[in-house]
VEXZA-52618 format. One record per residue: residue number from 1; x, y, z of N, C-alpha, C in turn. Coordinates in pm, 1 decimal, m for minus. Atoms other than C-alpha are relative to their C-alpha. Example, Ala and Ser with C-alpha at 12.3 -4.5 7.8 and 13.67 -1.06 7.14 Angstrom:
<sites>
+-----+----------+----------+----------+----------+----------+----------+----------+----------+----------+
: pos :      n_u :      n_v :      n_w :     ca_u :     ca_v :     ca_w :      c_u :      c_v :      c_w :
+-----+----------+----------+----------+----------+----------+----------+----------+----------+----------+
:   1 :     89.0 :   m119.0 :      0.0 :   1230.0 :   m450.0 :    780.0 :     90.0 :    120.0 :      0.0 :
:   2 :    m82.0 :   m119.0 :     m6.0 :   1367.0 :   m106.0 :    714.0 :    m77.0 :    109.0 :     73.0 :
+-----+----------+----------+----------+----------+----------+----------+----------+----------+----------+
</sites>
This chain:
<sites>
+-----+----------+----------+----------+----------+----------+----------+----------+----------+----------+
: pos :      n_u :      n_v :      n_w :     ca_u :     ca_v :     ca_w :      c_u :      c_v :      c_w :
+-----+----------+----------+----------+----------+----------+----------+----------+----------+----------+
:   1 :    m19.5 :    m99.9 :     85.8 : m20949.5 :   2423.2 :   6233.9 :    m36.0 :    120.4 :    120.7 :
:   2 :     m6.9 :    m78.4 :   m108.4 : m20901.6 :   2754.7 :   6437.5 :   m110.2 :    126.9 :    m26.8 :
:   3 :    132.5 :    m89.0 :     29.8 : m21201.4 :   3037.7 :   6464.7 :     60.6 :    118.9 :      1.6 :
:   4 :    m45.0 :   m139.9 :     48.0 : m21121.0 :   3396.7 :   6358.8 :     37.0 :     45.6 :    156.1 :
:   5 :    m33.9 :    m12.7 :   m141.4 : m21078.9 :   3484.0 :   6739.1 :    151.6 :    m19.4 :     19.0 :
:   6 :   m136.1 :     73.1 :    m50.4 : m20799.7 :   3266.2 :   6816.1 :    105.2 :     23.7 :   m134.0 :
:   7 :    m84.1 :    m63.0 :    123.1 : m20638.0 :   3359.5 :   6460.1 :     47.7 :    105.5 :     51.5 :
:   8 :    m41.1 :   m141.9 :    m51.2 : m20633.8 :   3708.2 :   6559.6 :     69.2 :     25.2 :    101.8 :
:   9 :    m60.1 :     46.3 :   m142.1 : m20520.2 :   3618.6 :   6919.8 :    152.0 :     m5.4 :    m73.0 :
:  10 :   m160.0 :     49.2 :     49.9 : m20235.7 :   3438.4 :   6745.6 :     79.5 :    109.6 :    m55.0 :
:  11 :    m71.8 :    m74.1 :     33.9 : m20143.7 :   3706.9 :   6519.0 :     52.8 :    106.8 :     67.3 :
:  12 :    m27.9 :   m108.3 :    m73.4 : m20153.8 :   3982.6 :   6786.5 :    147.5 :    m57.6 :     90.7 :
:  13 :   m104.2 :     56.5 :    m67.4 : m19908.0 :   3734.6 :   7002.7 :    135.9 :     23.4 :   m108.0 :
:  14 :   m126.1 :     m2.7 :     85.6 : m19652.4 :   3715.8 :   6712.1 :     35.7 :    158.7 :    m39.7 :
:  15 :    m10.9 :   m148.0 :    m10.6 : m19682.9 :   4091.7 :   6663.1 :    101.0 :     39.6 :    118.2 :
:  16 :    m93.8 :    m64.9 :   m111.8 : m19605.5 :   4175.5 :   7011.0 :    134.8 :    m99.5 :     41.4 :
:  17 :   m142.0 :     44.0 :      6.8 : m19300.2 :   3913.8 :   7040.8 :    105.9 :     37.3 :   m110.5 :
:  18 :    m72.5 :    m74.3 :     61.8 : m19173.8 :   4048.6 :   6731.5 :     50.6 :    134.8 :     21.6 :
:  19 :    m49.6 :   m135.1 :    m41.2 : m19184.7 :   4408.8 :   6832.7 :     54.5 :      2.2 :    146.1 :
:  20 :    m79.5 :    m12.1 :   m124.8 : m19044.3 :   4290.0 :   7190.1 :    170.2 :    m42.7 :    m52.0 :
:  21 :   m143.3 :      4.3 :     54.5 : m18766.5 :   4129.7 :   7008.6 :     70.2 :     91.4 :    m67.5 :
:  22 :    m89.2 :   m111.0 :     66.1 : m18678.2 :   4415.0 :   6808.2 :     45.9 :     85.4 :     59.2 :
:  23 :    m30.2 :   m109.0 :   m106.3 : m18681.3 :   4647.0 :   7092.6 :    110.6 :    m26.6 :     95.1 :
:  24 :   m108.5 :     81.6 :    m49.8 : m18449.3 :   4409.8 :   7253.2 :    107.5 :     m0.7 :    m60.6 :
:  25 :   m130.3 :    m35.1 :     86.6 : m18209.8 :   4419.3 :   6989.3 :     43.0 :    137.9 :    m24.6 :
:  26 :    m20.2 :   m164.8 :      7.4 : m18239.5 :   4765.6 :   6947.0 :     93.8 :     57.4 :    150.4 :
:  27 :    m68.8 :      3.9 :   m131.1 : m18139.4 :   4799.6 :   7320.8 :    144.4 :    m63.9 :     41.1 :
:  28 :   m152.2 :     24.7 :     16.3 : m17822.1 :   4586.6 :   7277.0 :     59.5 :     49.0 :    m78.5 :
:  29 :    m63.7 :    m54.0 :     95.0 : m17736.7 :   4756.2 :   7005.6 :     75.6 :    135.8 :     40.0 :
:  30 :    m62.4 :   m146.5 :    m11.6 : m17655.4 :   5091.6 :   7180.6 :     44.4 :    m20.1 :    154.1 :
:  31 :    m52.5 :     22.4 :   m110.3 : m17499.5 :   4940.9 :   7507.2 :    124.4 :    m14.7 :      7.0 :
:  32 :   m136.4 :     32.8 :    m14.0 : m17135.7 :   4982.9 :   7603.4 :     31.8 :   m113.8 :     57.9 :
:  33 :    m25.7 :     92.0 :    m56.8 : m16926.5 :   4766.4 :   7756.6 :    m36.1 :    m32.5 :    168.0 :
:  34 :     50.5 :     26.8 :   m177.6 : m17025.9 :   4793.0 :   8136.9 :   m119.3 :    m24.2 :    m15.0 :
:  35 :    136.5 :     53.5 :    m15.3 : m17398.0 :   4769.3 :   8007.9 :    m34.2 :   m101.6 :    m75.5 :
:  36 :     20.1 :    138.1 :     37.3 : m17346.4 :   4487.2 :   7819.5 :     37.2 :   m120.1 :     97.7 :
:  37 :    m43.6 :     97.7 :    m86.9 : m17196.2 :   4302.5 :   8120.1 :   m114.6 :     15.2 :    105.4 :
:  38 :    106.0 :      1.5 :    m65.0 : m17466.3 :   4425.6 :   8341.1 :   m132.7 :    m85.4 :    m53.3 :
:  39 :     90.3 :     65.2 :     73.6 : m17715.9 :   4286.7 :   8061.9 :     10.1 :   m163.6 :     64.4 :
:  40 :    m21.8 :    123.0 :      6.6 : m17536.3 :   3966.2 :   8069.5 :      4.4 :    m81.1 :    174.9 :
:  41 :      6.9 :     61.5 :   m158.0 : m17533.4 :   3925.2 :   8491.6 :   m128.3 :      2.4 :     11.0 :
:  42 :    123.8 :     m3.9 :    m17.5 : m17898.4 :   4003.1 :   8463.6 :    m48.6 :   m134.9 :    m35.9 :
:  43 :     56.9 :     96.8 :     55.4 : m17966.6 :   3735.4 :   8221.0 :     49.7 :   m149.4 :     51.2 :
:  44 :    m57.4 :    140.1 :    m38.0 : m17736.5 :   3452.8 :   8339.1 :     65.6 :     20.3 :    133.3 :
:  45 :    m24.5 :     m6.2 :   m130.0 : m17681.0 :   3536.6 :   8704.2 :    136.9 :     13.9 :     44.2 :
:  46 :   m130.6 :     m5.2 :    m40.6 : m17320.4 :   3567.2 :   8685.1 :     59.5 :     91.6 :   m117.8 :
:  47 :    m92.0 :    m74.5 :    130.2 : m17056.9 :   3810.7 :   8496.0 :     27.1 :    m41.2 :    m74.8 :
:  48 :     m2.7 :     68.8 :    130.1 : m16992.1 :   3749.0 :   8180.7 :    170.0 :    m47.7 :    m33.5 :
:  49 :   m143.6 :      2.9 :    m18.8 : m16605.7 :   3611.2 :   8137.1 :     77.4 :     91.9 :    m48.0 :
:  50 :    m94.9 :   m106.8 :     20.9 : m16310.5 :   3850.3 :   8136.2 :     m4.7 :     18.4 :   m130.7 :
:  51 :    m85.6 :    m18.5 :    119.4 : m16171.4 :   3796.9 :   7821.8 :   m101.8 :     12.7 :   m148.0 :
:  52 :    104.6 :     m5.2 :    117.3 : m16532.7 :   3823.2 :   7600.9 :     27.7 :    135.2 :    m53.5 :
:  53 :      6.2 :   m134.7 :     55.2 : m16504.2 :   4128.4 :   7380.2 :   m146.3 :     56.3 :    m19.6 :
:  54 :    122.7 :    m34.0 :     m2.9 : m16808.9 :   4342.8 :   7374.1 :    m70.7 :     m5.7 :   m113.5 :
:  55 :     55.7 :     39.3 :    139.1 : m16895.2 :   4253.1 :   7019.7 :    m51.2 :   m128.1 :     13.6 :
:  56 :     33.4 :    151.7 :    m18.8 : m16922.9 :   3876.4 :   7120.7 :    m91.9 :      8.8 :     86.1 :
:  57 :     69.2 :     m7.5 :   m103.0 : m17112.4 :   3945.3 :   7462.9 :   m130.4 :     62.4 :    m66.7 :
:  58 :    101.2 :    m34.9 :    103.7 : m17349.2 :   4150.7 :   7194.8 :    m90.4 :   m108.1 :    m56.8 :
:  59 :    100.1 :    101.9 :     58.2 : m17396.5 :   3865.9 :   6994.9 :    m61.9 :   m127.7 :     69.4 :
:  60 :     54.6 :     89.1 :    m74.8 : m17447.1 :   3628.5 :   7248.1 :   m146.5 :     37.6 :     73.1 :
:  61 :    124.9 :    m57.4 :    m62.9 : m17714.3 :   3816.8 :   7429.3 :   m111.8 :     18.5 :   m108.7 :
:  62 :     53.2 :     32.6 :    100.8 : m17860.8 :   3855.4 :   7087.2 :    m60.1 :    m84.0 :    m39.8 :
:  63 :     57.4 :     98.4 :     22.5 : m17905.2 :   3531.2 :   7040.2 :    m77.5 :   m106.3 :     76.2 :
:  64 :     75.5 :     54.6 :    m45.7 : m18033.8 :   3443.8 :   7320.6 :   m126.6 :     46.4 :     m7.1 :
:  65 :    150.7 :    m58.2 :     25.7 : m18312.6 :   3696.5 :   7273.1 :   m107.3 :    m47.2 :    m77.7 :
:  66 :     88.8 :     77.6 :    128.4 : m18407.1 :   3539.0 :   6955.7 :    m21.5 :   m109.1 :     33.3 :
:  67 :     52.7 :    134.7 :    m79.2 : m18417.4 :   3195.4 :   7107.7 :   m105.3 :     m6.0 :     38.8 :
:  68 :    132.4 :      1.9 :   m101.7 : m18640.7 :   3287.0 :   7364.8 :   m117.5 :     58.2 :    m90.6 :
:  69 :    116.4 :    m42.1 :     97.3 : m18855.3 :   3474.5 :   7087.1 :    m41.9 :   m100.5 :    m83.1 :
:  70 :     50.2 :     83.3 :    117.9 : m18858.3 :   3265.7 :   6817.8 :     27.7 :   m179.7 :     10.1 :
:  71 :    m48.6 :    143.3 :    m46.7 : m18735.9 :   2914.0 :   6972.4 :    118.0 :    m64.6 :    m73.6 :
:  72 :   m143.5 :     54.8 :     11.2 : m18424.0 :   2711.8 :   6933.4 :     53.1 :    m76.7 :   m101.2 :
:  73 :    m38.0 :    113.3 :    142.4 : m18237.0 :   2450.2 :   6703.5 :   m122.1 :    m84.1 :     19.8 :
:  74 :     71.4 :     64.3 :     14.6 : m18430.1 :   2183.7 :   6579.2 :     11.7 :   m112.7 :     43.7 :
:  75 :    m56.7 :    123.5 :    m61.8 : m18441.5 :   1819.3 :   6730.3 :    109.1 :    m48.3 :    m51.0 :
:  76 :    m87.4 :     71.4 :     65.6 : m18257.6 :   1680.2 :   6456.3 :    181.8 :     68.9 :     17.9 :
:  77 :   m121.6 :    m25.4 :    m16.5 : m17964.0 :   1918.8 :   6485.5 :     39.0 :     18.2 :    161.4 :
:  78 :    m59.1 :     41.1 :   m149.1 : m17970.1 :   1936.9 :   6895.4 :     30.7 :   m187.7 :     m4.9 :
:  79 :    m37.0 :    109.3 :     m4.4 : m17935.4 :   1561.8 :   6848.5 :    171.7 :    m36.8 :    m72.9 :
:  80 :   m133.6 :    m13.9 :     58.2 : m17640.1 :   1607.1 :   6622.0 :     93.3 :     58.1 :     75.6 :
:  81 :    m99.9 :    m45.3 :    m55.6 : m17448.7 :   1836.6 :   6825.2 :     14.1 :    m67.1 :    143.0 :
:  82 :    m51.5 :     81.3 :   m132.2 : m17488.9 :   1615.6 :   7152.7 :     81.7 :   m136.6 :    m72.6 :
:  83 :    m75.9 :    114.2 :     41.5 : m17345.4 :   1316.2 :   6923.9 :    161.7 :     62.9 :     m6.9 :
:  84 :   m117.3 :    m47.5 :     10.3 : m17077.9 :   1541.0 :   6849.2 :     93.5 :     20.8 :    117.7 :
:  85 :    m76.7 :    m37.0 :   m139.4 : m17000.6 :   1663.6 :   7198.3 :     m7.8 :   m171.6 :     86.2 :
:  86 :    m37.0 :    128.0 :    m89.1 : m17035.6 :   1286.1 :   7327.1 :    133.9 :    m24.5 :    m74.1 :
:  87 :   m156.0 :     61.8 :     59.5 : m16736.3 :   1196.7 :   7084.8 :     70.9 :     88.4 :     14.4 :
:  88 :    m83.9 :    m64.3 :    m19.4 : m16555.3 :   1478.3 :   7165.0 :     53.3 :      3.6 :    139.5 :
:  89 :    m44.3 :     38.3 :    m98.3 : m16543.2 :   1370.5 :   7527.5 :     63.4 :   m133.8 :      2.0 :
:  90 :    m78.0 :    137.8 :      9.9 : m16420.1 :   1056.4 :   7411.0 :    148.7 :      0.8 :    m56.7 :
:  91 :   m112.4 :     m1.0 :     67.6 : m16166.2 :   1216.6 :   7210.3 :    m18.1 :    m13.2 :   m170.9 :
:  92 :     12.1 :     40.6 :    165.7 : m16304.7 :   1135.9 :   6843.7 :     m1.1 :    157.4 :    m35.1 :
:  93 :     50.1 :   m123.7 :    113.1 : m16323.2 :   1393.8 :   6564.7 :   m152.3 :    m18.9 :    m65.7 :
:  94 :    114.2 :     44.0 :     94.3 : m16655.9 :   1461.3 :   6452.6 :     m8.7 :     15.3 :   m163.3 :
:  95 :     m0.6 :     23.3 :    140.7 : m16767.1 :   1344.4 :   6135.8 :    m76.9 :     95.0 :    m66.9 :
:  96 :     64.1 :   m130.1 :     65.3 : m16857.8 :   1599.1 :   5882.8 :   m115.4 :    m41.9 :    m71.0 :
:  97 :    164.3 :     36.4 :     70.9 : m17249.1 :   1598.3 :   5745.7 :     31.2 :    m52.1 :    m91.1 :
:  98 :     36.8 :     52.4 :    104.2 : m17349.8 :   1408.0 :   5503.9 :    m35.3 :    102.0 :   m117.6 :
:  99 :     31.8 :   m120.5 :     75.3 : m17380.2 :   1646.6 :   5210.1 :   m103.9 :    m91.0 :   m110.1 :
: 100 :    165.8 :     54.2 :     76.6 : m17757.3 :   1537.1 :   4994.1 :     23.2 :     89.5 :    m95.5 :
: 101 :      9.4 :   m133.9 :    108.8 : m17732.7 :   1691.2 :   4635.0 :   m126.2 :    m33.3 :    m64.9 :
: 102 :    153.3 :     14.3 :     28.2 : m18039.0 :   1742.7 :   4524.1 :      5.2 :     15.9 :   m178.1 :
: 103 :    m29.2 :     10.1 :    162.8 : m18142.3 :   1702.0 :   4099.5 :     m6.9 :    143.8 :     m5.8 :
: 104 :    m34.7 :   m112.7 :     84.9 : m18019.9 :   1968.3 :   3905.8 :    101.7 :     89.0 :     41.1 :
: 105 :    m99.9 :    m90.1 :    m24.2 : m17731.4 :   2062.2 :   4118.2 :    113.2 :    m25.3 :   m117.5 :
: 106 :   m122.7 :    m17.4 :     93.8 : m17395.9 :   2151.1 :   3904.8 :     98.5 :    m26.3 :     93.6 :
: 107 :   m111.4 :     m2.5 :    m45.3 : m17089.5 :   2041.8 :   4004.9 :    101.9 :     14.2 :    m48.0 :
: 108 :   m107.5 :    m60.9 :     98.7 : m16768.8 :   2221.7 :   3868.9 :    112.4 :    m38.4 :     93.0 :
: 109 :   m154.7 :     13.3 :    m39.8 : m16387.8 :   2112.1 :   3912.5 :     71.4 :     47.5 :    m75.2 :
: 110 :    m91.5 :    m37.6 :     72.2 : m16104.8 :   2283.3 :   3773.8 :    104.0 :   m130.7 :      3.3 :
: 111 :    m92.5 :     89.5 :     20.1 : m15844.6 :   2004.7 :   3681.0 :     79.8 :     m8.3 :   m107.1 :
: 112 :    m83.3 :     39.9 :     97.4 : m15546.3 :   1951.7 :   3448.7 :    m57.9 :    128.8 :   m119.1 :
: 113 :     29.9 :    m96.9 :     89.5 : m15637.3 :   2304.8 :   3280.4 :   m162.2 :     28.2 :    m56.1 :
: 114 :    108.0 :     m7.6 :     63.5 : m16004.0 :   2250.4 :   3216.5 :    m98.7 :     16.7 :    115.8 :
: 115 :    109.6 :     m8.0 :   m104.3 : m16332.4 :   2298.1 :   3421.3 :    m86.7 :   m107.2 :    m48.4 :
: 116 :     99.2 :    120.2 :     51.0 : m16518.8 :   1967.0 :   3426.4 :   m152.3 :     23.8 :     88.1 :
: 117 :    145.0 :    m35.6 :    m25.7 : m16903.4 :   1980.1 :   3501.6 :    m84.6 :   m142.7 :      9.5 :
: 118 :     88.8 :    129.8 :    m26.3 : m17120.2 :   1720.9 :   3636.0 :   m143.9 :     38.4 :     42.6 :
: 119 :    146.9 :    m30.0 :    m68.4 : m17523.2 :   1756.9 :   3683.5 :    m68.7 :   m142.0 :     67.1 :
: 120 :     60.4 :     72.8 :    m61.5 : m17691.6 :   1582.7 :   3919.1 :   m144.1 :    m84.9 :    m11.1 :
: 121 :    103.3 :     48.6 :     50.2 : m17989.6 :   1357.7 :   3810.9 :   m105.4 :    m10.1 :     97.6 :
: 122 :     76.4 :     28.4 :    m66.9 : m18313.2 :   1298.3 :   3966.4 :    m19.8 :   m138.1 :     27.8 :
: 123 :    m51.4 :    137.5 :    m57.9 : m18252.6 :    903.6 :   3965.6 :     93.6 :     18.4 :     95.8 :
: 124 :   m129.4 :     26.2 :    m65.9 : m17965.6 :    976.8 :   4160.2 :    129.9 :    m12.8 :    m80.1 :
: 125 :   m111.6 :     13.2 :     76.7 : m17709.4 :    937.9 :   3858.5 :     42.8 :    156.8 :      4.4 :
: 126 :    m69.6 :   m103.6 :     28.0 : m17489.4 :   1186.8 :   3744.3 :     34.3 :     40.0 :   m152.4 :
: 127 :    m11.9 :    m17.1 :    151.0 : m17473.3 :   1338.5 :   3389.8 :    155.2 :     87.1 :    m38.2 :
: 128 :   m131.1 :    m67.8 :     22.8 : m17120.9 :   1401.5 :   3279.8 :     47.5 :    m41.0 :   m148.7 :
: 129 :    m62.3 :    m12.7 :    135.3 : m17015.9 :   1479.2 :   2909.1 :   m115.7 :    m98.9 :   m102.8 :
: 130 :    135.3 :     48.1 :     62.2 : m17370.8 :   1353.4 :   2784.4 :    m36.2 :   m149.6 :     58.8 :
: 131 :     45.1 :    119.5 :      7.8 : m17375.1 :   1038.4 :   2933.5 :    m35.3 :    m34.0 :    183.7 :
: 132 :     27.5 :     11.3 :   m183.2 : m17524.4 :    898.9 :   3300.5 :     98.4 :    m89.7 :     69.7 :
: 133 :   m106.3 :     73.2 :    m79.9 : m17280.1 :    769.8 :   3559.5 :    m51.8 :    m28.8 :    131.7 :
: 134 :     81.8 :     25.6 :    m94.6 : m17379.2 :    607.2 :   3855.2 :     89.3 :     30.6 :    139.8 :
: 135 :    m65.4 :    m57.6 :   m142.4 : m17096.6 :    753.7 :   4100.1 :    106.3 :    103.5 :    m37.8 :
: 136 :   m131.4 :    m90.7 :      6.1 : m16862.2 :   1039.6 :   4123.0 :    116.6 :    m26.3 :    m41.5 :
: 137 :    m76.3 :     49.2 :    m35.4 : m16604.3 :    835.0 :   4206.9 :     51.0 :    m45.7 :   m177.4 :
: 138 :    m12.4 :     44.9 :    151.2 : m16626.2 :    665.4 :   3820.0 :     52.4 :    135.2 :    m97.2 :
: 139 :    m45.3 :   m120.0 :     64.5 : m16634.0 :   1031.1 :   3700.5 :    155.4 :     53.8 :      4.2 :
: 140 :   m100.7 :    m56.9 :    m18.7 : m16351.9 :   1143.9 :   3862.9 :    139.3 :   m103.2 :    m59.6 :
: 141 :    m81.5 :     62.5 :     56.6 : m16138.0 :    838.2 :   3775.0 :     18.1 :     41.1 :   m185.6 :
: 142 :     45.6 :    m41.2 :    123.2 : m16249.3 :    916.1 :   3424.6 :    119.8 :    126.3 :    m56.8 :
: 143 :    m60.0 :   m126.2 :     m3.1 : m16098.7 :   1242.4 :   3457.2 :    151.2 :     26.6 :     m3.2 :
: 144 :   m110.1 :     m7.0 :    m55.4 : m15780.3 :   1184.1 :   3622.6 :     55.2 :   m108.4 :    m46.6 :
: 145 :    m21.4 :    125.1 :     89.6 : m15722.7 :    826.0 :   3514.9 :     44.2 :    m96.5 :     95.8 :
: 146 :    m32.4 :     93.4 :    m89.8 : m15664.2 :    688.5 :   3827.8 :    m96.0 :    m36.3 :    128.8 :
: 147 :     93.4 :    m18.9 :    m80.0 : m15874.6 :    589.4 :   4159.2 :     m4.5 :    132.0 :     75.9 :
: 148 :     42.2 :   m120.2 :   m125.8 : m16026.2 :    890.2 :   4353.5 :   m144.1 :      6.3 :     37.4 :
: 149 :    153.4 :      0.2 :    m68.2 : m16303.0 :    930.6 :   4599.2 :    m52.9 :    132.4 :    m96.4 :
: 150 :     56.3 :   m119.0 :     79.1 : m16516.3 :   1149.4 :   4357.7 :    m71.5 :    110.8 :     71.8 :
: 151 :     37.6 :   m104.7 :    m59.8 : m16709.1 :   1326.6 :   4635.4 :    112.7 :     57.1 :     51.2 :
: 152 :    m77.3 :    m91.7 :    m12.1 : m16402.1 :   1432.3 :   4753.4 :     92.1 :     76.1 :    m70.6 :
: 153 :    m51.0 :    m45.9 :    167.7 : m16275.3 :   1520.9 :   4390.4 :    m87.0 :    141.7 :     m0.3 :
: 154 :    122.8 :   m128.1 :     17.8 : m16584.1 :   1753.5 :   4370.3 :    m43.0 :     62.2 :    106.0 :
: 155 :     48.3 :   m117.5 :   m107.7 : m16523.1 :   1919.0 :   4710.6 :    m79.1 :    m33.8 :     99.5 :
: 156 :    100.2 :     25.1 :    m71.2 : m16808.6 :   1755.9 :   4896.0 :     39.4 :    m79.6 :    123.5 :
: 157 :    m40.9 :     75.0 :   m137.6 : m16563.5 :   1580.1 :   5167.5 :    136.3 :     68.1 :     m5.2 :
: 158 :   m111.8 :    m16.4 :    m42.2 : m16253.5 :   1659.5 :   5300.4 :    130.4 :    m41.7 :   m106.2 :
: 159 :   m116.9 :     27.0 :     90.3 : m15907.2 :   1599.5 :   5088.5 :      3.7 :     27.1 :   m166.6 :
: 160 :     38.3 :      9.8 :    125.7 : m16068.1 :   1676.0 :   4771.9 :    120.6 :     99.2 :    m94.1 :
: 161 :    m41.4 :   m137.4 :     65.9 : m15876.5 :   2021.2 :   4672.9 :    144.4 :    m17.5 :    m12.8 :
: 162 :   m140.9 :    m16.0 :     17.4 : m15538.1 :   1846.5 :   4687.6 :     38.3 :    m63.3 :   m152.0 :
: 163 :    m85.7 :     58.7 :    110.3 : m15308.3 :   1752.6 :   4361.6 :     m4.0 :    130.2 :   m106.6 :
: 164 :    m28.3 :    m92.1 :     92.0 : m15241.4 :   1962.1 :   4052.5 :   m136.8 :     54.6 :    m58.6 :
: 165 :    103.7 :    m45.0 :     78.9 : m15487.3 :   2172.8 :   3875.8 :     34.9 :     69.8 :   m132.3 :
+-----+----------+----------+----------+----------+----------+----------+----------+----------+----------+
</sites>
């Protein structure tokens, strides 16, 4: 357990970081193009890319300030981005992140002149028209009468918005 002096010191450090970040962001907000280019060169040691508009320079510098003050991406996000980058180097298309549906989520789909509603249950099933279903694909098949990828039908994967509504 931290003692009171350590807690007070930690709070003061956090306030100081927050104040420094706010001041840095305020400074960026008033810099013109040449000022932003100078800030870029001071931060990264080289002039900014010529084609970068001032607003993008400002956003990139603000992101850098925030990352330094508050920390960067989480390790899981960094690993996913590294996997995507490795795949891109080999010419692969990145796979979309898997959607995890929380219990209580309501999915809506307009199709055939009607809005179809599905509720996600706590046990991983789906409630549709008063009945529990084990998969969205079975529900999509019941709605349209042919085999269809349920997550795509409900817009959770690419390719679901095709077809008549």
